[in-house]
VONU-183933 format. One line per field, with one value per residue (C-alpha): y, x, z; residue in one letter. Coordinates in Angstrom, 1 decimal. Last residue first. Layout:
Y = c(Y|...)
X = c(X|...)
Z = c(Z|...)
resn = c(A|...)
This chain:
Y = c(22.4|20.2|19.1|19.1|15.8|14.8|14.9|14.2|15.6|14.5|16.8|15.7|16.0|13.6|10.4|8.1|9.0|11.8|11.3|13.8|11.8|8.8|10.9|10.3|7.8|7.2|9.3|12.7|12.0|13.6|15.7|16.7|19.2|22.5|24.7|22.3|20.2|18.2|16.0|15.8|12.8|13.9|13.4|9.8|8.8|8.1|6.0|3.7|3.7|0.2|1.4|-0.5|0.5|4.2|3.7|2.6|5.8|7.9|6.6|4.7|5.3|2.5|1.0|1.5|2.3|5.9|6.4|7.6|9.4|10.1|12.2|10.2|9.9|13.8|15.1|15.6|17.7|20.1|21.0|23.8|24.8|27.4|26.9|30.0|29.0|25.5|22.9|20.3|16.8|14.6|12.0|8.2|7.4|9.3|12.2|14.8|18.0|17.8|19.3|18.7|19.6|20.0|18.7|20.9|18.4|18.6|21.1|24.2|26.7|25.5|24.7|24.6|22.8|23.4|21.1|21.1|24.7|27.4|25.3|28.1|26.1|25.2|28.8|29.9|27.9|30.2|33.3|31.4|31.0|27.5|27.4|25.9|23.7|22.7|20.5|21.3|19.4|18.9|17.1|19.1|18.1|16.1|13.4|9.8|7.9|5.5|1.8|0.1|-3.4|-5.4|-7.0|-4.4|-1.7|-2.0|0.9|1.2|4.5|4.4|7.2|5.6|2.8|4.2|1.9|2.5|-0.5|1.2|-1.9|-2.8|-6.2|-6.9|-6.8|-10.2|-10.3|-6.8|-6.2|-9.5|-8.8|-5.3|-6.7|-9.3|-6.7|-4.4|-7.2|-8.2|-4.6|-2.6|-2.4|1.0|2.0|1.8|0.1|-3.2|-3.1|-3.0|-5.8|-8.0|-7.5|-8.7|-11.6|-12.7|-12.2|-14.2|-16.7|-17.4|-17.5|-20.2|-19.0|-19.7|-16.1|-14.8|-16.5|-13.2|-10.5|-8.8|-6.3|-3.1|-1.7|1.9|3.3|4.4|4.3|0.5|-0.5|-2.5|-6.1|-7.9|-11.3|-13.4|-10.9|-11.7|-15.5|-15.2|-12.2|-14.0|-17.0|-14.9|-12.8|-16.0|-17.1|-13.7|-13.7|-17.0|-15.6|-12.4|-14.3|-16.3|-13.0|-11.6|-14.6|-14.1|-10.5|-11.7|-13.9|-11.0|-8.6|-11.4|-12.0|-10.6|-12.5|-11.5|-8.1|-7.7|-8.1|-5.5|-3.1|-3.7|-2.8|0.5|3.0|1.5|0.1|3.3|5.3|3.2|3.7|7.5|8.6|7.5|10.9|10.4|10.3|13.7|15.2|14.6|14.2|15.4|13.8|14.3|11.4|10.8|7.6|5.4|7.2|6.6|3.0|2.3|3.9|1.7|-1.4|-0.7|-0.1|-3.5|-4.1|-6.4|-3.5|-1.2|-1.3|-0.5|0.0|1.2|0.7|2.6|4.1|4.3|2.0|-1.8|-3.4|-4.4|-4.8|-5.7|-4.1|-6.0|-9.6|-9.6|-7.2|-9.4|-12.5|-11.4|-8.2|-8.2|-4.5|-5.3|-8.0|-5.6|-3.1|-5.8|-6.6|-2.8|-2.3|-5.5|-3.9|-0.7|-2.8|-4.3|-0.9|1.6|4.1|4.8|4.7|5.5|4.2|5.8|4.1|5.5|8.9|10.0|13.6|14.3|11.0|12.6|15.0|12.5|10.2|12.9|13.9|10.4|9.8|13.1|12.0|8.6|9.9|12.6|10.0|11.7|11.4|14.6|16.6|17.6|17.6|18.0|20.8|20.3|22.0|20.1|20.7|19.5|18.2|17.6|15.1|16.2|14.2|17.6|19.7|17.3|17.6|21.3|21.1|18.4|20.7|23.6|21.6|20.4|24.1|24.9|21.8|22.7|24.3|20.9|20.1|22.2|19.0|19.8|16.9|16.5|15.0|13.8|13.3|11.4|10.6|7.6|7.3|8.7|5.0|4.7|8.2|7.8|4.6|6.2|9.1|6.6|5.0|8.5|9.1|5.8|6.4|9.9|8.4|6.0|8.8|11.2|13.9|13.1|12.1|10.1|9.3|9.5|7.4|8.6|5.9|6.7|3.6|1.3|-0.2|-3.9|-4.1|-5.8|-2.5|-1.1|-3.9|-4.0|-0.1|-0.4|-3.3|-1.5|1.4|-0.9|-3.1|-1.2|-1.8|-5.5|-7.6|-10.7|-12.6|-11.9|-9.6|-12.3|-14.7|-12.7|-11.3)
X = c(19.6|16.5|14.5|10.7|9.1|7.3|3.9|3.6|1.7|2.0|0.9|0.5|2.2|0.8|2.5|-0.6|-3.5|-3.6|-6.0|-8.8|-12.1|-10.9|-9.7|-6.0|-5.1|-3.4|-0.4|-2.4|-6.1|-6.5|-8.9|-11.8|-13.9|-14.8|-12.1|-9.6|-9.3|-6.3|-7.2|-4.6|-4.4|-3.4|-6.8|-6.7|-3.6|-5.1|-7.7|-5.3|-5.5|-6.0|-6.7|-10.0|-10.8|-10.4|-12.1|-15.3|-15.3|-14.6|-17.8|-17.3|-16.9|-16.9|-14.3|-11.5|-7.8|-8.4|-10.1|-13.7|-14.7|-17.9|-17.9|-19.9|-16.9|-16.7|-13.4|-10.8|-8.3|-8.3|-5.6|-6.4|-5.8|-8.0|-8.9|-8.6|-5.2|-6.5|-5.1|-2.6|-4.1|-3.7|-0.9|-0.5|3.0|5.3|5.0|6.0|5.1|6.0|4.4|6.0|4.0|6.0|5.8|6.7|5.7|1.9|0.7|-0.7|1.1|1.6|5.3|5.4|7.8|7.5|9.0|9.0|10.1|9.7|7.0|4.3|1.9|4.7|6.0|2.4|1.8|3.6|1.7|-1.7|-1.2|-2.0|-5.0|-5.2|-7.4|-8.3|-10.9|-10.9|-9.1|-5.9|-3.5|-1.3|2.3|3.4|5.0|5.5|7.6|5.5|5.1|2.3|1.1|-1.0|-4.4|-6.0|-5.1|-3.1|-1.3|1.9|3.4|7.1|8.7|8.2|5.4|2.3|-0.6|-3.3|-5.6|-8.7|-11.2|-12.9|-11.3|-12.0|-9.0|-7.5|-4.3|-3.0|-4.1|-2.6|0.7|1.0|0.2|3.0|5.4|4.6|5.2|8.6|9.6|9.5|12.5|13.7|12.8|14.9|12.4|14.5|14.0|10.4|10.2|12.7|10.6|7.6|9.4|10.8|7.7|5.6|8.2|8.1|4.3|4.4|3.1|-0.5|-1.6|0.8|-0.9|-1.9|-0.6|1.7|4.3|4.6|7.6|7.7|7.5|3.9|0.5|0.4|2.4|5.3|5.5|7.0|6.3|8.4|11.2|11.4|12.3|16.0|16.7|15.1|17.2|20.4|19.3|19.1|22.5|24.0|22.0|23.7|27.2|26.4|25.2|28.6|30.5|28.4|29.4|33.0|32.7|31.1|34.2|36.5|34.4|34.1|37.9|38.3|35.3|34.6|36.3|35.3|31.6|32.0|33.7|31.1|28.1|28.6|30.7|30.4|27.0|25.7|27.4|25.8|22.4|22.5|21.6|25.0|26.5|30.4|30.6|28.9|32.1|33.7|37.5|39.7|42.9|46.6|48.7|51.9|52.6|52.9|49.8|47.7|48.9|47.9|44.6|43.9|45.2|42.8|39.8|40.2|41.0|38.9|36.8|39.8|39.8|36.1|35.3|32.2|31.4|30.5|27.3|25.6|27.4|28.1|29.9|33.5|34.4|30.7|28.7|26.1|25.5|23.1|20.9|20.5|20.4|17.4|16.6|15.0|15.9|18.1|19.9|20.7|21.9|24.2|25.5|26.2|28.0|30.2|30.9|31.9|34.3|35.9|36.4|34.6|36.8|35.0|36.3|34.0|35.0|34.9|34.1|30.7|31.0|31.3|31.7|28.0|27.7|29.5|26.7|24.0|26.0|26.2|22.6|21.4|23.9|22.7|19.1|19.8|21.7|19.1|16.4|13.1|9.7|10.0|11.7|15.0|16.3|20.1|21.4|24.6|28.0|30.4|34.1|36.3|39.8|42.6|45.4|49.0|48.8|49.8|47.7|44.6|45.5|45.1|41.6|40.6|41.5|39.7|36.5|36.9|37.2|34.0|32.2|33.3|29.9|28.4|25.4|26.6|26.6|29.9|30.8|34.4|35.2|38.8|39.5|41.9|42.5|44.4|47.5|49.5|49.7|52.6|52.3|48.5|48.8|50.9|48.4|45.5|47.3|47.3|43.7|42.7|44.6|43.0|39.5|39.8|41.2|38.5|39.0|35.7|36.8|34.5|37.3|36.8|39.1|38.7|39.0|40.2|42.4|39.8|40.5|41.3|40.6|43.9|45.9|43.3|43.8|47.5|47.8|45.5|47.5|50.7|49.6|48.4|51.4|52.8|49.9|50.3|48.1|46.0|45.2|42.0|43.6|46.3|43.6|43.1|39.5)
Z = c(-7.9|-7.2|-10.2|-9.7|-9.7|-13.0|-14.6|-18.3|-21.2|-24.9|-27.6|-31.3|-34.6|-37.3|-38.1|-38.2|-35.9|-33.4|-30.5|-30.0|-30.4|-28.4|-25.2|-24.6|-21.8|-18.5|-17.7|-17.9|-18.5|-21.9|-24.2|-21.9|-23.6|-21.9|-23.5|-24.5|-21.2|-19.8|-16.8|-13.9|-11.6|-8.1|-6.6|-7.8|-6.1|-2.6|-4.2|-5.9|-9.8|-11.1|-14.7|-14.7|-11.1|-11.9|-15.2|-13.5|-11.3|-14.5|-16.2|-19.3|-23.0|-25.7|-27.9|-25.6|-26.2|-27.0|-23.5|-23.7|-20.5|-18.7|-15.6|-12.9|-10.5|-10.4|-11.6|-8.9|-10.8|-13.9|-16.3|-18.8|-22.4|-23.9|-27.5|-29.8|-31.3|-32.0|-29.6|-30.9|-31.3|-28.4|-28.2|-27.8|-28.8|-31.4|-33.7|-30.9|-29.2|-25.6|-22.5|-19.1|-16.0|-12.8|-9.3|-6.4|-3.8|-4.5|-7.1|-5.8|-8.1|-11.5|-12.5|-16.3|-18.7|-22.4|-25.2|-29.0|-29.6|-32.1|-33.9|-33.9|-31.7|-29.3|-28.9|-28.5|-25.3|-22.8|-24.5|-24.2|-20.4|-19.4|-17.1|-13.6|-11.7|-8.2|-6.6|-2.8|0.0|-1.9|0.6|2.9|3.1|6.1|4.2|5.1|2.7|0.7|0.5|-1.5|-0.9|-3.6|-3.3|-5.5|-2.9|0.2|2.0|4.1|5.1|6.2|8.1|11.5|11.0|9.4|8.4|6.0|5.1|3.5|3.5|0.3|0.1|3.8|6.1|7.1|5.0|5.1|8.7|10.0|8.1|9.6|13.1|12.8|11.5|14.5|16.9|15.2|15.1|11.9|9.5|8.5|5.0|1.7|-0.5|-0.4|3.4|3.2|0.7|2.7|5.7|3.8|2.5|5.9|7.8|5.4|5.3|9.0|9.0|6.3|2.9|2.0|3.0|0.4|-2.5|-4.2|-1.8|-4.5|-3.2|-5.2|-7.0|-7.8|-11.4|-10.7|-12.4|-13.0|-9.9|-10.9|-9.7|-6.8|-5.2|-7.6|-7.0|-3.3|-3.7|-4.7|-2.5|0.5|0.0|-0.3|2.7|4.8|3.8|4.7|8.0|9.0|8.1|10.0|13.1|13.0|12.8|15.7|17.7|16.9|18.0|21.3|21.9|21.4|23.6|26.3|26.5|30.1|31.4|35.1|35.0|31.3|32.3|35.1|32.8|30.1|32.5|34.1|31.9|28.4|28.9|30.3|27.7|24.9|26.5|26.9|30.4|31.4|30.6|30.6|26.9|26.8|28.0|24.7|25.4|22.6|21.2|20.9|19.8|21.5|19.7|22.6|24.3|21.1|21.0|24.6|24.0|20.9|22.6|25.6|23.3|21.7|18.0|15.8|14.5|14.0|10.2|10.0|6.4|4.7|1.0|-2.1|-3.3|-0.1|2.2|1.7|4.6|5.3|9.0|9.7|12.5|14.5|13.4|16.5|14.6|11.6|13.6|15.6|17.5|21.1|21.7|24.7|22.7|19.9|22.5|23.8|20.4|19.6|22.9|22.0|18.6|20.3|22.5|19.4|17.5|15.5|13.9|10.7|7.1|4.2|0.9|-2.6|-5.9|-6.5|-4.9|-1.2|0.2|0.5|2.3|5.4|5.9|5.7|8.0|10.7|10.2|11.0|13.9|15.6|15.2|16.7|19.6|20.3|20.2|19.1|20.8|22.9|20.1|18.7|15.1|14.9|12.8|10.8|10.3|8.1|8.8|6.0|6.8|4.1|5.2|6.0|9.3|11.2|8.9|9.7|13.3|13.1|11.4|13.9|16.8|15.3|15.0|18.6|19.8|17.9|19.4|23.0|23.9|22.9|20.8|17.8|15.6|13.9|11.7|11.0|7.8|6.8|3.1|1.1|-2.6|-3.9|-6.0|-3.1|-1.7|0.8|2.2|2.2|4.3|7.0|7.0|7.3|10.4|12.0|11.1|12.6|15.9|16.1|15.1|18.2|20.6|19.8|17.2|15.5|12.0|9.8|7.4|3.6|1.3|-2.3|-4.8|-8.4|-8.7|-7.4|-4.0|-3.8|0.0|1.2|1.1|3.6|6.2|5.7|6.3|9.5|10.8|10.1|12.1|14.9|15.4|18.3|20.4|20.2|18.0|18.6|15.4|13.5|10.8|10.2|9.0|5.8|5.4)
resn = c(X|X|X|X|X|X|X|X|X|X|X|X|X|X|X|X|X|X|X|X|X|X|X|X|X|X|X|X|X|X|X|X|X|X|X|X|X|X|X|X|X|X|X|X|X|X|X|X|X|X|X|X|X|X|X|X|X|X|X|X|X|X|X|X|X|X|X|X|X|X|X|X|X|X|X|X|X|X|X|X|X|X|X|X|X|X|X|X|X|X|X|X|X|X|X|X|X|X|X|X|X|X|X|X|X|X|X|X|X|X|X|X|X|X|X|X|X|X|X|X|X|X|X|X|X|X|X|X|X|X|X|X|X|X|X|X|X|X|X|X|X|X|X|X|X|X|X|X|X|X|X|X|X|X|X|X|X|X|X|X|X|X|X|X|X|X|X|X|X|X|X|X|X|X|X|X|X|X|X|X|X|X|X|X|X|X|X|X|X|X|X|X|X|X|X|X|X|X|X|X|X|X|X|X|X|X|X|X|X|X|X|X|X|X|X|X|X|X|X|X|X|X|X|X|X|X|X|X|X|X|X|X|X|X|X|X|X|X|X|X|X|X|X|X|X|X|X|X|X|X|X|X|X|X|X|X|X|X|X|X|X|X|X|X|X|X|X|X|X|X|X|X|X|X|X|X|X|X|X|X|X|X|X|X|X|X|X|X|X|X|X|X|X|X|X|X|X|X|X|X|X|X|X|X|X|X|X|X|X|X|X|X|X|X|X|X|X|X|X|X|X|X|X|X|X|X|X|X|X|X|X|X|X|X|X|X|X|X|X|X|X|X|X|X|X|X|X|X|X|X|X|X|X|X|X|X|X|X|X|X|X|X|X|X|X|X|X|X|X|X|X|X|X|X|X|X|X|X|X|X|X|X|X|X|X|X|X|X|X|X|X|X|X|X|X|X|X|X|X|X|X|X|X|X|X|X|X|X|X|X|X|X|X|X|X|X|X|X|X|X|X|X|X|X|X|X|X|X|X|X|X|X|X|X|X|X|X|X|X|X|X|X|X|X|X|X|X|X|X|X|X|X|X|X|X|X|X|X|X|X|X|X|X|X|X|X|X|X|X|X|X|X|X|X|X|X|X|X|X)
């Protein structure tokens, strides 16, 4: 960032500051600048500055997004305010209506923030940028909250003025500007803004800091927000160096699960790493899979269970939305889901009229969505001359898919010289116990012909260039 963005600014310089900041970002020609627009004084100042930039740079696209949480009786009036101000700025405004989850163990602030960003993300593509009106005092609040939570350099780095976000990046043009200067500029320009009554409720941590603590800190140390911002920048530099070290080492600890496309973490040799590197590597793995990081205490407990549990122990840990499991000395991560697991063996039969088009050669692919499959999964059947494939069924053979076969069921995979019991093959193919109930077995009549995604039975595999059938399980597409 150019040095001029760190220099003290007068209120009258704010519009030029915003325009210069945005011009320095090397935006792609087809970029859309999306402003998270609340109608508060901070976002009004940023919207005004963005309108000045838009006049100078018509080659970009612009969008203001107001998220209607429905938490205040004034929300509808605020939405109308934003629509009217968008016309004043000559910038398009979209109102996104969302529902915020509530519950005894849920933070209303956190849930509102989550759905707000989800709504805004829908307006962003690869080369777009998100603009938020966070300022220097917001940064101080974030640092104090990080201290309260006992966070390390990553948390104390707080918010960056330029950060990766979704497919693009997030920009905070006002992060080096104090609240006082923003309010003075808004008054100078005659900008109309809303006042959210919830900002006066000190039961929320940020409001308590803003109303009770930060004014006293500033009374004692007037420049504390500026010096705290410098500390955050130093923490960010140190964290970037640490992240680079982790990114170089982490791939050595990852592999692909045999029956999944997901990455799993290898525990071989993990116990020999220092305690600090154990924490850094596992934290890096969790973050790389898109999950929120556990606390230091939680992470220590997770590592202890992963390393000290007996080989046959079923390690299953849940932290927030993340489920952690261990199998074959590897760590699996899943998003927690509340769907019911199969409690009884299930099966389904493919109607003959659905299959006839494949047998007659009218089509080479068939997708079916049997009732009872977890998460709306689909079965895809393809007639092909490539890869391991089972012979096509005879017209009088009933095709079915069954689940949860007994461990004593004897199978003969095409890649093996001899058959084995299924319970032995589960281990040989490294299929985790929690996945086994989801593996489908294709039958022609009462004869097993395929374990979907694993093998074709030796006596039914198609040799040479003959036509055969491949079967896949895939997630249902959302429209």
